[in-house]
C-alpha positions as CSV (number, residue, x, y, z in Angstrom):
1,M,9.8,-16.1,-3.4
2,A,12.5,-17.0,-0.5
3,W,10.5,-15.5,2.3
4,W,7.2,-17.7,1.3
5,G,9.4,-20.8,1.2
6,K,10.7,-19.9,4.9
7,L,7.5,-18.8,5.9
8,I,5.2,-21.9,5.1
9,G,8.4,-24.1,6.5
10,G,8.5,-22.9,9.8
11,T,11.6,-21.0,10.0
12,F,10.5,-18.0,11.8
13,G,13.9,-16.9,13.1
14,F,14.0,-13.9,11.0
15,M,10.6,-12.6,12.6
16,V,10.1,-10.4,15.4
17,G,7.1,-11.6,16.9
18,G,4.6,-9.4,18.0
19,P,0.8,-8.9,16.5
20,I,2.4,-9.1,12.8
21,G,4.1,-12.5,13.6
22,A,1.1,-13.8,15.4
23,M,-1.1,-13.1,12.2
24,L,1.3,-14.7,10.3
25,A,1.2,-17.9,12.4
26,G,-3.0,-17.7,12.2
27,A,-2.8,-17.5,8.4
28,V,-0.4,-20.6,7.9
29,G,-1.5,-22.7,10.3
30,H,2.2,-22.9,12.2
31,Q,2.1,-22.5,16.4
32,F,4.9,-21.2,17.6
33,D,6.2,-18.6,20.5
34,L,5.9,-14.8,19.5
35,G,5.2,-13.1,22.2
36,L,4.7,-9.4,22.9
37,D,8.0,-9.1,24.7
38,K,9.8,-9.8,21.3
39,Q,7.8,-7.7,19.2
40,F,10.4,-5.0,18.5
41,S,13.9,-7.4,19.0
42,G,15.7,-6.5,15.9
43,A,13.9,-4.1,14.4
44,S,17.0,-2.3,12.7
45,I,18.1,-5.3,11.4
46,G,16.6,-5.1,8.1
47,D,16.3,-8.4,7.2
48,Q,15.1,-9.1,3.8
49,E,12.9,-12.0,4.2
50,R,11.6,-10.8,7.7
51,L,10.5,-7.6,6.2
52,Q,8.9,-9.3,2.8
53,S,6.7,-11.3,5.4
54,A,6.0,-8.4,7.5
55,F,4.9,-6.2,4.4
56,F,2.6,-9.3,3.3
57,A,0.9,-9.6,6.5
58,A,0.2,-6.0,7.1
59,T,-1.1,-5.3,3.5
60,F,-3.8,-7.6,3.4
61,S,-4.8,-7.4,7.2
62,V,-5.2,-3.9,7.0
63,M,-6.9,-3.9,4.2
64,G,-9.7,-6.0,5.5
65,Y,-9.7,-3.8,8.7
66,I,-10.5,-0.5,6.2
67,C,-12.9,-2.6,4.2
68,K,-14.8,-3.2,7.5
69,A,-14.5,0.6,8.5
70,D,-18.2,1.5,7.2
71,G,-19.7,-1.3,8.8
72,Q,-19.5,-4.2,6.2
73,V,-17.4,-5.3,3.4
74,S,-18.9,-5.2,0.2
75,K,-18.5,-7.4,-2.9
76,G,-16.4,-4.8,-4.5
77,E,-14.0,-4.3,-1.7
78,I,-13.8,-8.3,-1.4
79,R,-12.7,-8.2,-5.5
80,A,-10.5,-5.6,-4.7
81,A,-8.4,-7.1,-2.7
82,Q,-8.9,-10.8,-4.9
83,A,-7.6,-8.3,-7.0
84,V,-4.3,-7.7,-5.6
85,M,-3.9,-11.2,-5.0
86,Q,-4.1,-12.0,-8.6
87,R,-2.1,-8.9,-9.8
88,M,0.5,-10.3,-7.4
89,Q,0.3,-14.1,-9.1
90,L,-0.3,-15.8,-5.9
91,S,0.1,-19.0,-5.6
92,A,-3.1,-21.3,-4.3
93,E,-1.4,-21.3,-0.8
94,Q,-0.5,-17.5,-1.1
95,K,-3.8,-16.6,-1.3
96,K,-5.3,-18.6,1.3
97,A,-3.0,-17.2,3.6
98,A,-3.7,-13.6,2.2
99,M,-7.8,-14.4,2.3
100,E,-7.1,-15.2,6.2
101,L,-5.0,-11.8,6.9
102,F,-7.6,-10.0,5.2
103,N,-10.4,-11.8,7.6
104,Q,-8.4,-11.6,10.6
105,G,-8.2,-7.4,10.0
106,K,-12.1,-7.8,9.9
107,Q,-12.3,-9.1,13.3
108,P,-13.7,-7.0,16.1
109,G,-10.3,-6.2,18.4
110,F,-7.4,-6.5,15.2
111,P,-4.7,-4.5,16.8
112,F,-4.2,-2.2,14.1
113,E,-2.3,0.5,15.9
114,A,0.2,-2.4,17.1
115,V,0.7,-3.8,13.8
116,M,1.2,-0.4,12.0
117,Q,3.6,0.2,14.8
118,Q,5.6,-2.7,14.2
119,F,5.4,-2.3,10.9
120,R,7.0,1.0,10.8
121,L,9.5,-0.2,12.3
122,E,10.1,-3.4,10.2
123,C,10.3,-0.8,7.4
124,H,13.3,1.1,9.3
125,R,12.6,4.4,7.1
126,R,12.3,3.2,3.2
127,Q,9.6,5.3,2.9
128,N,8.9,4.0,-0.5
129,L,7.5,0.7,0.7
130,V,5.3,2.9,3.2
131,R,4.1,4.7,0.6
132,L,3.6,1.6,-1.9
133,F,1.7,0.0,1.3
134,L,-0.4,3.5,1.6
135,E,-1.3,3.2,-2.2
136,V,-2.7,-0.4,-1.8
137,Q,-4.8,0.5,1.3
138,I,-6.3,3.5,-0.8
139,Q,-7.2,1.4,-3.5
140,A,-9.0,-0.9,-1.3
141,A,-10.9,2.0,0.3
142,L,-12.3,3.3,-3.0
143,A,-12.9,-0.1,-4.3
144,D,-16.5,0.3,-3.9
145,G,-16.5,3.5,-5.6
146,E,-16.6,6.1,-2.7
147,L,-14.5,6.7,0.0
148,H,-17.2,6.5,3.3
149,P,-16.0,9.0,6.2
150,A,-14.8,5.8,8.2
151,E,-12.6,4.9,5.6
152,H,-11.0,8.4,5.4
153,K,-10.7,8.8,8.7
154,I,-8.8,5.6,9.2
155,L,-6.8,6.4,6.2
156,L,-5.7,9.5,7.8
157,Q,-4.9,7.9,11.1
158,L,-2.9,5.5,9.5
159,F,-0.5,7.8,7.4
160,D,-0.3,9.7,10.7
161,L,0.9,6.6,12.6
162,L,3.3,6.0,9.2
163,G,4.7,9.1,9.4
164,L,3.5,10.8,6.4
165,S,1.4,13.8,5.9
166,S,-2.5,14.9,5.1
167,Q,-0.8,16.5,1.9
168,E,1.0,13.5,0.8
169,F,-2.4,11.5,1.8
170,D,-4.0,13.8,-0.9
171,Q,-1.3,13.3,-3.3
172,L,-1.7,9.6,-3.0
173,L,-5.4,9.9,-3.2
174,R,-4.6,11.6,-6.8
175,L,-2.2,8.4,-7.6
176,A,-5.5,6.0,-7.2
177,G,-7.7,8.0,-9.2
178,W,-9.4,10.4,-7.0
179,G,-10.7,13.4,-8.5
180,S,-10.4,16.6,-6.8
181,A,-14.3,16.7,-7.0
182,G,-14.3,13.7,-4.8
183,G,-15.1,11.1,-7.0
184,R,-13.0,8.6,-9.4
185,S,-11.3,10.0,-12.4
186,R,-11.7,7.7,-15.5
187,S,-8.0,6.6,-15.7
188,G,-5.9,7.8,-13.0
189,A,-5.7,11.4,-14.3
190,G,-9.0,12.2,-16.3
191,A,-11.8,14.6,-15.9
192,V,-14.1,13.9,-13.4
193,G,-16.9,17.0,-12.2
194,G,-15.3,19.5,-14.9
195,V,-11.7,18.7,-13.8
196,S,-9.4,18.3,-16.8
197,I,-7.0,16.0,-17.6
198,I,-4.2,18.3,-17.2
199,E,-5.0,19.6,-14.0
200,E,-5.5,15.9,-12.6
201,S,-1.6,15.4,-14.5
202,Y,-0.5,18.2,-12.1
203,A,-2.1,16.9,-9.1
204,L,-0.7,13.2,-9.5
205,L,2.5,14.8,-9.9
206,G,1.8,17.1,-6.8
207,V,2.9,20.5,-8.3
208,K,1.1,23.1,-8.8
209,P,0.3,24.6,-12.3
210,A,2.4,27.4,-11.9
211,A,5.1,25.2,-11.6
212,S,8.1,25.5,-14.1
213,D,9.1,22.9,-16.5
214,A,12.3,22.1,-14.4
215,E,10.1,21.7,-11.4
216,I,7.6,19.1,-13.1
217,K,10.6,16.8,-14.4
218,K,12.1,17.1,-11.2
219,A,8.7,15.8,-9.4
220,Y,8.5,13.2,-11.8
221,R,12.0,11.8,-11.7
222,R,11.2,11.5,-7.9
223,L,8.1,9.6,-8.0
224,M,9.9,7.6,-10.6
225,S,12.4,6.5,-8.1
226,Q,9.9,5.9,-5.5
227,H,7.8,3.4,-7.6
228,H,10.6,1.7,-9.6
229,P,10.2,-2.0,-8.7
230,D,13.8,-3.0,-8.9
231,K,14.7,-0.7,-6.2
232,L,11.5,-1.3,-4.2
233,V,12.3,-5.1,-3.9
234,A,15.8,-4.4,-3.1
235,K,14.4,-2.7,0.1
236,G,12.1,-5.3,1.2
237,L,9.1,-5.2,-1.6
238,P,8.0,-9.2,-2.0
239,E,8.7,-10.1,-5.2
240,E,4.9,-10.7,-6.0
241,M,4.1,-7.2,-5.8
242,I,6.4,-5.8,-8.7
243,N,3.1,-5.8,-10.5
244,L,1.9,-3.3,-8.3
245,A,4.7,-1.0,-8.5
246,T,4.9,-1.0,-12.4
247,E,1.5,0.0,-12.8
248,K,2.0,3.0,-10.7
249,T,4.9,4.2,-12.7
250,Q,2.6,3.8,-15.7
251,A,0.2,6.3,-14.3
252,I,2.7,8.6,-13.4
253,G,4.6,8.2,-17.0
254,K,1.0,9.0,-18.2
255,A,0.4,12.0,-16.4
256,Y,3.9,13.8,-17.4
257,Q,3.4,13.2,-20.6
258,A,0.1,14.9,-20.8
259,L,2.1,17.6,-19.1
260,R,4.8,17.4,-21.6
261,D,2.1,17.7,-24.5
262,A,0.5,20.7,-23.0
263,R,3.7,22.9,-22.5
264,G,5.4,21.4,-25.3
265,F,8.7,21.0,-23.6
């Protein structure tokens, strides 16, 4: 929590400014100069605490932006945001800041593209962090049990801005439990609309049914490495988000086990 202590203490030397810094200032009540001319200064430094602060701010503000995409924020979407905070075991102060960031994202004129451009530079090729960020946003969009066309459009734009493909978008939808029939599966890899748990497991791991056992093992190891909590924290994930990464590794592990049992390897 070192990043949070510095943030509320007003030690912003590790911040790069720009729209993310301005949002953080509003969320924690500090007044300081974070002009747009400093938006991308030092983006390649990769300061851990600055990145953790940026991840926190981007996560909750963009969540609010996506949830408002269909014209209104549902109770389910608000509960989803609160559930993320609960799983992160945020303190009362952190929850208050997170909700303020969520509300900022809901406001007209939210600088979505500028925030994502800055966030991408802050991540500095840490693709594992980017993927976890996107998974959280997908979960927020699916919180009300459907994927609204406006939310779908923003998510695709989000993936494009962060340098990921539409194929990766489809795979992360699977990882969030969104079945191929366009609905939520029962456990992240369950049966929906005639789609079997095995088919969902193949999709979640990003492999085809014709894939060899070796290819399945390789895909499983890659995904487990991408979501390994300790590795993500080392790359700049706020420690409060370890539980989110752990949940992903559990879903990946269940899908792999289902294929192992089915194939007998």
